[in-house]
C-alpha positions as CSV (number, residue, x, y, z in Angstrom):
1,X,124.6,110.5,168.8
2,X,123.9,110.0,172.5
3,X,121.1,111.8,174.5
4,X,123.5,114.4,176.0
5,X,125.0,115.2,172.6
6,X,121.5,115.4,171.1
7,X,120.3,117.8,173.8
8,X,123.4,120.0,173.4
9,X,122.9,120.1,169.6
10,X,119.2,121.1,170.1
11,X,120.3,123.7,172.6
12,X,122.7,125.1,170.0
13,X,120.0,125.2,167.3
14,X,117.6,127.0,169.6
15,X,120.2,129.6,170.6
16,X,121.2,130.2,167.0
17,X,117.5,130.8,166.2
18,X,117.0,133.2,169.1
19,X,120.4,134.9,168.9
20,X,121.8,134.5,165.4
21,X,125.6,134.4,165.3
22,X,127.4,137.6,164.1
23,X,130.9,137.9,162.9
24,X,133.2,139.3,165.7
25,X,135.0,141.3,163.0
26,X,132.4,143.0,160.9
27,X,129.0,142.1,162.5
28,X,127.7,140.2,159.4
29,X,125.1,137.6,160.3
30,X,125.5,133.9,159.7
31,X,128.8,133.0,161.5
32,X,131.0,134.1,164.4
33,X,134.0,134.7,162.0
34,X,133.1,135.2,158.4
35,X,135.3,134.2,155.5
36,X,136.3,137.7,154.4
37,X,137.4,138.5,158.0
38,X,139.3,135.3,158.3
39,X,141.1,136.1,155.0
40,X,142.0,139.6,156.1
41,X,143.7,138.4,159.4
42,X,147.3,139.7,159.5
43,X,150.0,137.2,159.9
44,X,153.0,137.6,162.3
45,X,155.7,139.4,160.2
46,X,159.1,137.8,159.9
47,X,161.8,137.6,161.2
48,X,160.6,135.5,164.2
49,X,162.7,133.9,166.9
50,X,163.4,130.3,165.8
51,X,162.6,129.0,169.3
52,X,159.8,131.0,170.9
53,X,158.4,132.7,167.8
54,X,158.7,136.2,169.1
55,X,158.9,138.9,166.4
56,X,162.5,140.2,165.9
57,X,164.1,143.2,164.3
58,X,166.9,141.0,163.1
59,X,168.7,137.7,163.8
60,X,167.4,134.2,164.6
61,X,167.0,134.1,168.4
62,X,165.5,136.6,170.7
63,X,167.5,137.9,173.8
64,X,165.5,135.8,176.2
65,X,166.1,132.5,174.3
66,X,169.8,133.3,173.9
67,X,170.1,133.9,177.6
68,X,167.5,131.5,179.0
69,X,167.5,128.2,177.0
70,X,164.2,126.5,176.8
71,X,163.1,122.8,176.7
72,X,160.5,123.2,173.9
73,X,161.7,122.6,170.4
74,X,159.8,125.6,169.1
75,X,156.7,127.7,169.3
76,X,154.7,128.8,166.4
77,X,151.8,131.3,166.4
78,X,149.5,132.4,163.6
79,X,148.6,136.0,164.4
80,X,149.5,139.0,166.6
81,X,147.1,139.2,169.6
82,X,145.2,142.3,168.5
83,X,142.2,143.4,166.4
84,X,139.8,140.8,165.2
85,X,141.9,137.9,166.5
86,X,141.9,139.4,170.0
87,X,138.1,140.0,169.9
88,X,137.5,136.4,168.7
89,X,139.7,134.8,171.3
90,X,138.2,136.9,174.2
91,X,134.7,136.0,173.2
92,X,135.7,132.4,172.8
93,X,137.5,132.3,176.1
94,X,135.4,134.4,178.4
95,X,132.0,134.9,176.9
96,X,131.1,131.2,176.3
97,X,131.1,131.5,172.5
98,X,132.4,127.9,172.1
99,X,131.2,127.8,168.5
100,X,134.3,129.9,167.6
101,X,136.4,126.7,168.3
102,X,135.7,125.3,164.8
103,X,136.6,128.3,162.6
104,X,139.6,129.1,164.8
105,X,140.8,125.5,164.7
106,X,140.3,125.6,160.9
107,X,142.9,128.4,160.7
108,X,145.3,126.4,162.8
109,X,144.8,123.4,160.5
110,X,145.5,125.5,157.4
111,X,148.6,126.7,159.1
112,X,149.8,123.2,159.8
113,X,149.1,122.1,156.2
114,X,151.4,124.9,155.0
115,X,154.0,124.6,157.8
116,X,154.0,121.0,159.0
117,X,155.4,120.3,162.5
118,X,156.9,117.0,163.5
119,X,154.2,115.7,165.8
120,X,152.0,112.6,166.3
121,X,149.9,113.6,169.3
122,X,148.0,116.8,170.3
123,X,147.8,117.9,173.9
124,X,145.9,121.0,175.0
125,X,147.5,123.2,177.7
126,X,145.5,122.3,180.8
127,X,143.7,124.7,183.1
128,X,144.0,124.4,186.9
129,X,140.9,122.5,188.1
130,X,139.7,125.7,190.0
131,X,139.9,127.8,186.9
132,X,138.2,125.0,184.9
133,X,135.3,124.9,187.3
134,X,135.0,128.7,187.1
135,X,135.0,128.9,183.3
136,X,133.2,125.6,182.7
137,X,135.4,124.6,179.8
138,X,139.1,124.7,178.6
139,X,139.3,126.7,175.4
140,X,142.6,125.0,174.5
141,X,140.8,121.6,174.7
142,X,138.1,122.8,172.4
143,X,140.6,123.9,169.9
144,X,142.6,120.7,170.1
145,X,139.5,118.5,169.7
146,X,138.6,120.4,166.5
147,X,142.2,120.4,165.2
148,X,142.4,116.6,165.9
149,X,139.7,116.0,163.4
150,X,141.1,118.3,160.8
151,X,144.7,117.1,161.1
152,X,143.9,113.4,161.7
153,X,146.1,113.5,164.9
154,X,145.1,111.8,168.2
155,X,144.5,114.0,171.2
156,X,145.4,113.0,174.7
157,X,143.7,114.8,177.6
158,X,144.3,114.2,181.3
159,X,147.9,113.1,181.0
160,X,149.3,116.6,181.4
161,X,148.0,118.2,184.7
162,X,148.3,121.7,186.0
163,X,149.2,121.6,189.7
164,X,149.5,125.4,190.4
165,X,146.7,127.9,189.8
166,X,149.2,130.6,188.6
167,X,148.3,134.2,187.8
168,X,148.2,135.1,184.1
169,X,151.5,135.6,182.4
170,X,150.5,139.1,181.4
171,X,150.8,140.1,185.1
172,X,154.5,139.3,185.1
173,X,157.3,141.4,183.6
174,X,160.7,139.8,183.1
175,X,161.6,136.5,181.5
176,X,162.8,135.3,184.9
177,X,159.5,136.2,186.5
178,X,157.5,134.4,183.8
179,X,159.6,131.3,184.2
180,X,159.4,131.4,188.0
181,X,155.6,131.9,187.7
182,X,155.1,128.5,186.0
183,X,158.0,126.5,187.4
184,X,156.7,123.2,188.5
185,X,153.2,124.2,187.5
186,X,152.7,121.0,185.4
187,X,153.3,117.3,185.7
188,X,152.7,114.2,183.6
189,X,150.3,111.8,185.4
190,X,151.6,108.6,183.7
191,X,153.9,107.2,181.0
192,X,151.4,106.9,178.2
193,X,153.3,109.7,176.3
194,X,156.6,108.0,176.3
195,X,158.1,108.1,172.9
196,X,155.4,110.5,171.6
197,X,156.1,113.7,169.6
198,X,153.8,116.2,171.1
199,X,152.2,119.3,169.7
200,X,150.9,121.5,172.5
201,X,147.8,123.6,171.7
202,X,146.9,126.9,173.3
203,X,145.0,130.0,172.4
204,X,147.6,132.8,173.1
205,X,151.4,132.8,173.7
206,X,152.5,135.6,176.0
207,X,156.2,134.8,176.4
208,X,156.3,131.0,175.8
209,X,157.1,130.3,179.5
210,X,153.8,128.3,180.0
211,X,154.4,126.2,176.9
212,X,158.0,125.6,177.9
213,X,156.9,124.5,181.4
214,X,154.5,122.1,179.8
215,X,157.3,120.8,177.6
216,X,159.6,120.2,180.6
217,X,156.9,118.1,182.3
218,X,156.1,116.2,179.1
219,X,159.8,115.3,178.5
220,X,160.1,114.1,182.1
221,X,157.1,111.9,181.2
222,X,159.0,110.5,178.3
223,X,157.9,112.5,175.3
224,X,160.5,112.6,172.5
225,X,159.9,116.1,171.4
226,X,157.5,118.9,172.1
227,X,156.4,121.8,169.8
228,X,153.8,124.5,170.6
229,X,151.2,126.0,168.4
230,X,149.0,128.9,169.4
231,X,146.5,131.1,167.5
232,X,148.0,134.4,168.6
233,X,151.0,135.9,170.3
234,X,151.4,139.0,172.4
235,X,153.7,141.4,170.5
């Protein structure tokens, strides 16, 4: 362990002593997401769109995927973006509770164990440099790093770049608006991903447009296939 890692570890220990972690779901001390709350998290109910993973009333493809074909092979999400999951992600993403990366990635690892996806490389959805400076970290990168250890899959960071500082997808309405919002927002910096089967990692899927824009850039960079995996999905 190098000096920087040692200092960060010491800082974490001190903060845990001064401000003991409490579960975001029930408030129990000891961890940011306790085992009972993890076990009680509601899964996305089937049927789901075979492509973007959106919950359906019936059928196999949602209206958007039928009328606006997407590049990505498919998107899978673990939970609806509400309740405890929403609280955990918001704290993880905006309140600097980076310790949530490990338990949240553990849930993603368990999902992959039960529902394997054809991938040999993990890539986190990148933030625009300006947003990364403002936040100080990329929550998707933290998830991907933890998942890389759990799933024994290599992670590649820095090959997929975000060129546009686009507004959040939650501020757009139609499928056309969401696709337009992220069109050309990403690029592959080099050809190191040629022939790779990519699994994109993100925290929340709003419509799938961001993940699909990433997939378009990755395939232009030579990736053989691209799937997306997120903790939660807007429903």
